[in-house]
LUMPAMI-276863 format. One line per 4 residues: number of its first residue (from 0); their letters; for each residue x, y, z of C-alpha. Coordinates in nm, 4 decimals. Example, Ala and Ser with C-alpha at 12.3 -4.5 7.8 and 13.67 -1.06 7.14 Angstrom:
// LUMPAMI-276863
0) AS) 1.2300,-0.4500,0.7800 ~ 1.3670,-0.1060,0.7140
This chain:
// LUMPAMI-276863
0) MKRL) -5.1915,-19.5329,12.1210 ~ -5.4535,-19.1900,12.0580 ~ -5.2110,-19.1628,11.7154 ~ -5.2234,-19.4499,11.6091
4) LVIL) -5.6277,-19.4836,11.6509 ~ -5.6620,-19.1481,11.4667 ~ -5.4293,-19.2736,11.2319 ~ -5.6809,-19.5674,11.1721
8) ASIF) -5.9535,-19.3814,11.1876 ~ -5.8792,-19.1677,10.9448 ~ -5.8688,-19.4740,10.7084 ~ -6.2616,-19.5181,10.7908
12) MVGI) -6.2893,-19.1836,10.6604 ~ -6.1334,-19.2128,10.3292 ~ -6.4154,-19.3404,10.1848 ~ -6.3892,-19.5662,9.8933
16) GTAD) -6.3979,-19.3078,9.6256 ~ -6.0625,-19.1177,9.7529 ~ -5.8174,-19.0191,9.5060 ~ -5.4476,-19.2369,9.5387
20) AQLD) -5.2810,-18.9416,9.6891 ~ -5.5136,-18.9479,10.0280 ~ -5.4434,-19.2852,10.0445 ~ -5.1098,-19.2592,9.9948
24) EVSR) -5.0646,-18.9931,10.2854 ~ -5.2914,-19.1947,10.5461 ~ -4.9794,-19.4931,10.4502 ~ -4.7313,-19.2886,10.4866
28) KINK) -4.8661,-19.1753,10.8450 ~ -4.9086,-19.5434,10.9576 ~ -4.5105,-19.5668,10.8083 ~ -4.4006,-19.3025,11.0733
32) FFGR) -4.5758,-19.4210,11.3651 ~ -4.4091,-19.7437,11.2924 ~ -4.0834,-19.6184,11.2569 ~ -4.0686,-19.7830,10.8857
36) EKDI) -3.9901,-19.3977,10.7342 ~ -3.8553,-19.0241,10.8583 ~ -3.8968,-18.7224,10.7550 ~ -3.5361,-18.4896,10.7262
40) QIVV) -3.4786,-18.1073,10.6664 ~ -3.2313,-18.1126,10.3346 ~ -3.0566,-17.7397,10.3563 ~ -2.8481,-17.6603,10.1182
44) IPSD) -2.6187,-17.3049,10.0557 ~ -2.6513,-17.1250,9.8324 ~ -3.0114,-17.0118,9.9204 ~ -3.1255,-17.0077,9.5531
48) ATIK) -3.0386,-17.3979,9.5067 ~ -3.2244,-17.6131,9.3226 ~ -3.3227,-17.9757,9.4623 ~ -3.4381,-18.2291,9.2934
52) VNGS) -3.5301,-18.5857,9.4619 ~ -3.5720,-18.8880,9.2385 ~ -3.5755,-18.6715,8.9248 ~ -3.8995,-18.4631,9.0516
56) YYGE) -3.8318,-18.0616,9.1823 ~ -3.8822,-18.0380,9.5164 ~ -3.8243,-17.6801,9.5775 ~ -3.4941,-17.4296,9.6594
60) GTAK) -3.2416,-17.4060,9.9308 ~ -3.4791,-17.5727,10.1771 ~ -3.6561,-17.8734,10.1511 ~ -3.8584,-18.1035,10.3454
64) VTVK) -3.8159,-18.5286,10.2008 ~ -3.9581,-18.8609,10.3454 ~ -3.7363,-19.1783,10.3088 ~ -3.8289,-19.5416,10.4061
68) KKDF) -3.6078,-19.6539,10.6979 ~ -3.4791,-19.9417,10.5175 ~ -3.4584,-19.7433,10.1775 ~ -3.2799,-19.4414,10.0012
72) ISLE) -3.3471,-19.1252,9.7482 ~ -3.1187,-18.9671,9.5097 ~ -3.0828,-18.6193,9.5654 ~ -2.9252,-18.3789,9.3210
76) CSAP) -2.8423,-17.9813,9.4029 ~ -2.7679,-17.7111,9.1836 ~ -2.7135,-17.3646,9.1532 ~ -2.5385,-17.1327,8.8707
80) GYET) -2.1693,-17.1238,8.9225 ~ -2.1486,-17.3901,9.1177 ~ -2.0972,-17.7774,9.0958 ~ -2.4000,-18.0131,9.0704
84) LTTR) -2.4224,-18.2419,9.3364 ~ -2.5449,-18.5938,9.3075 ~ -2.6055,-18.7862,9.6479 ~ -2.8156,-19.0307,9.8111
88) VYGN) -2.9544,-19.0237,10.1566 ~ -3.0591,-19.2956,10.3184 ~ -3.3514,-19.4020,10.5564 ~ -3.1060,-19.4917,10.8391
92) DGRK) -2.9189,-19.1453,10.8256 ~ -2.9846,-19.0223,11.2276 ~ -2.9707,-18.7173,11.1116 ~ -3.3541,-18.4941,11.1093
96) TIEI) -3.1476,-18.2374,10.9190 ~ -2.8762,-18.2413,10.6571 ~ -2.6909,-17.9230,10.4861 ~ -2.5324,-17.9305,10.1768
100) KLKE) -2.2637,-17.6924,10.1004 ~ -2.2131,-17.6845,9.7039 ~ -1.8733,-17.6303,9.5530 ~ -1.8204,-17.3457,9.3696
104) DLLM) -1.7033,-17.4127,8.9463 ~ -1.4734,-17.2706,8.9313 ~ -1.4472,-17.2741,8.5586 ~ -1.7750,-17.0954,8.6281
108) RQTA) -1.5525,-16.8170,8.7996 ~ -1.2504,-16.8095,8.5614 ~ -1.4397,-16.7935,8.2784 ~ -1.6768,-16.5849,8.1175
112) ESSV) -1.9929,-16.6474,7.8909 ~ -1.9933,-16.5110,7.5188 ~ -2.2212,-16.4491,7.2324 ~ -1.9821,-16.4225,6.9532
116) ANNF) -1.7519,-16.7802,7.0872 ~ -1.7772,-17.0222,6.7591 ~ -1.9313,-16.7444,6.5013 ~ -1.7750,-16.4813,6.2369
120) FTVK) -1.8375,-16.1508,6.3725 ~ -1.7314,-15.8875,6.1011 ~ -1.4877,-15.5964,6.1256 ~ -1.5190,-15.3141,5.8503
124) VNRR) -1.1777,-15.2190,5.8217 ~ -1.0994,-14.8301,5.8216 ~ -0.9958,-14.6813,5.5311 ~ -0.6545,-14.5013,5.6990
128) LYSD) -0.5657,-14.8755,5.7399 ~ -0.5230,-15.0166,5.2900 ~ -0.5963,-14.7969,4.9922 ~ -0.7275,-14.8858,4.6054
132) NKKT) -0.5935,-14.8158,4.3343 ~ -0.8366,-14.6654,4.0593 ~ -0.6390,-14.7194,3.8046 ~ -0.5542,-15.0941,3.8267
136) GKRN) -0.7932,-15.2080,4.0696 ~ -0.5537,-15.3771,4.2982 ~ -0.5837,-15.3248,4.6885 ~ -0.3141,-15.2514,4.9601
140) SENA) -0.4432,-15.3940,5.2625 ~ -0.0916,-15.4794,5.3639 ~ -0.1194,-15.2291,5.7021 ~ -0.4898,-15.3826,5.7939
144) WKMA) -0.3427,-15.7219,5.8103 ~ -0.0175,-15.6301,6.0128 ~ -0.2707,-15.4986,6.2610 ~ -0.4752,-15.8281,6.1783
148) HNVL) -0.1240,-15.9829,6.2917 ~ -0.0453,-15.7474,6.6154 ~ -0.4121,-15.7894,6.7802 ~ -0.3693,-16.1947,6.7182
152) LKYF) -0.0004,-16.1793,6.8769 ~ -0.1280,-16.0393,7.1809 ~ -0.3377,-16.3378,7.3069 ~ -0.1165,-16.5962,7.1418
156) DEIM) 0.2667,-16.6616,7.0452 ~ 0.2834,-16.7455,6.7438 ~ 0.0377,-16.7383,6.3975 ~ -0.0112,-17.0999,6.2669
160) TSDA) -0.0781,-17.0302,5.9298 ~ -0.0886,-16.6761,5.7528 ~ -0.2028,-16.6349,5.3409 ~ -0.2707,-16.2693,5.2566
164) ASGF) -0.2994,-16.3064,4.8750 ~ -0.5875,-16.5828,5.0338 ~ -0.7477,-16.3852,5.2805 ~ -0.7239,-16.5783,5.5633
168) IQTP) -0.5039,-16.5822,5.9202 ~ -0.5302,-16.8569,6.1850 ~ -0.3554,-16.9139,6.4810 ~ -0.3091,-17.2630,6.6947
172) WLYK) -0.4949,-17.3591,6.9202 ~ -0.4693,-17.2555,7.2985 ~ -0.5247,-17.4992,7.5609 ~ -0.5615,-17.4428,7.9193
176) NYIE) -0.6378,-17.6870,8.1794 ~ -0.9124,-17.6126,8.4952 ~ -0.7829,-17.8429,8.7132 ~ -1.0400,-17.8876,8.9712
180) AGKT) -1.3322,-17.8832,8.7294 ~ -1.1555,-18.1368,8.5328 ~ -1.1960,-17.9571,8.2120 ~ -0.9290,-17.8557,7.9317
184) LRHR) -1.0695,-17.5597,7.7610 ~ -0.9136,-17.4288,7.3952 ~ -0.9609,-17.1312,7.1423 ~ -0.8260,-17.0601,6.8356
188) VTVK) -0.8687,-16.7543,6.6166 ~ -0.9627,-16.7523,6.2562 ~ -0.9524,-16.4283,6.0318 ~ -1.1292,-16.4204,5.6295
192) EANI) -1.1255,-16.1554,5.4670 ~ -1.4286,-16.0178,5.2866 ~ -1.5402,-15.7422,5.0364 ~ -1.8827,-15.6522,5.1358
196) GGDL) -1.9969,-15.3696,4.9360 ~ -1.6619,-15.2446,4.8154 ~ -1.5185,-15.2074,5.1429 ~ -1.2357,-15.4220,5.3063
200) TFQI) -1.3749,-15.6543,5.5927 ~ -1.2384,-15.9222,5.8025 ~ -1.4693,-16.2189,5.9470 ~ -1.3422,-16.3190,6.2814
204) KLTS) -1.4390,-16.5858,6.4902 ~ -1.3165,-16.6869,6.8089 ~ -1.3343,-17.0782,6.8558 ~ -1.3996,-17.2060,7.1716
208) EIAP) -1.4319,-17.5803,7.2569 ~ -1.4104,-17.7888,7.6103 ~ -1.3510,-18.1312,7.6881 ~ -1.2289,-18.3870,8.0163
212) SQAR) -0.8473,-18.3130,8.0779 ~ -0.8105,-18.6883,8.0604 ~ -0.9037,-18.6525,7.7030 ~ -0.7549,-18.4136,7.5933
216) SKEE) -0.5287,-18.5602,7.3523 ~ -0.8524,-18.6875,7.1948 ~ -0.9747,-18.4737,6.9180 ~ -1.3472,-18.5971,6.9145
220) AFVE) -1.3864,-18.5102,7.2752 ~ -1.3659,-18.1682,7.2612 ~ -1.7090,-18.0039,7.1887 ~ -1.8155,-17.6280,7.1093
224) TNRV) -1.8813,-17.3882,7.4778 ~ -1.9744,-17.0312,7.5111 ~ -1.7597,-16.9981,7.7496 ~ -1.4147,-16.7892,7.6311
228) MKEF) -1.0908,-16.7580,7.8529 ~ -1.1406,-16.4392,8.0830 ~ -0.7980,-16.3556,7.8542 ~ -1.0022,-16.3663,7.5498
232) ETLV) -1.3168,-16.1413,7.6469 ~ -1.1375,-15.8376,7.4945 ~ -1.0541,-16.0016,7.1424 ~ -1.3563,-15.8319,6.9857
236) SEFQ) -1.3307,-15.5019,7.1371 ~ -0.9880,-15.4852,7.0316 ~ -1.0350,-15.6070,6.7005 ~ -1.2965,-15.2811,6.6641
240) TRLG) -1.0906,-15.0512,6.8003 ~ -0.7542,-15.1403,6.6108 ~ -0.8912,-15.2284,6.3297 ~ -1.2825,-15.0737,6.2767
244) EK) -1.4173,-14.7159,6.1233 ~ -1.4046,-14.4793,6.4138
């Protein structure tokens, strides 16, 4: 009873010009006194996880939320390398503390971020791999193209298109399913011959796309991503090492 009197007294102390936030606080105190709402402590693992309540930022790792007994709040917890969890917390939940452990995002763990994905990068070809005939003006780049094929066949079982005359190579798509993440990742490589500054140059593009696994048969389901299969992390450096100038 004494606590109720304190709460009621605080209402009269608010005054006519009190801000809405103060009135809301008084209302919360009354609701808690009569058991209409309760505080619940949210604890998330990992400790750097971002906590959002009804779309608003509430903290990282831990947060105290107030829920009406006959209502609920929408809770979103997220952290790099983990699957985002979206759930509801109900006011009639008997727990005072709710612990949430986020699941590791296996797609993030088994792939790598790449700054070159979906962008052409340029390799100036080593002079030992091609020669120019000054009299005829023709270029013999057969060894350079063989080396490019050798590099690609380390990552792909076959080459889909190879046209040295027009200076173009393209691999088929290579697919990989990440079952627990429900995603399918696919890669292919395109190589174009260029003549920059009179030197033989290859422009190489690693295309990386992702789609929900259940929609992998639909071309329109795939969108570009900067995640690449870990086995492709060495692709750029291998082209540079085996084809590029030392």
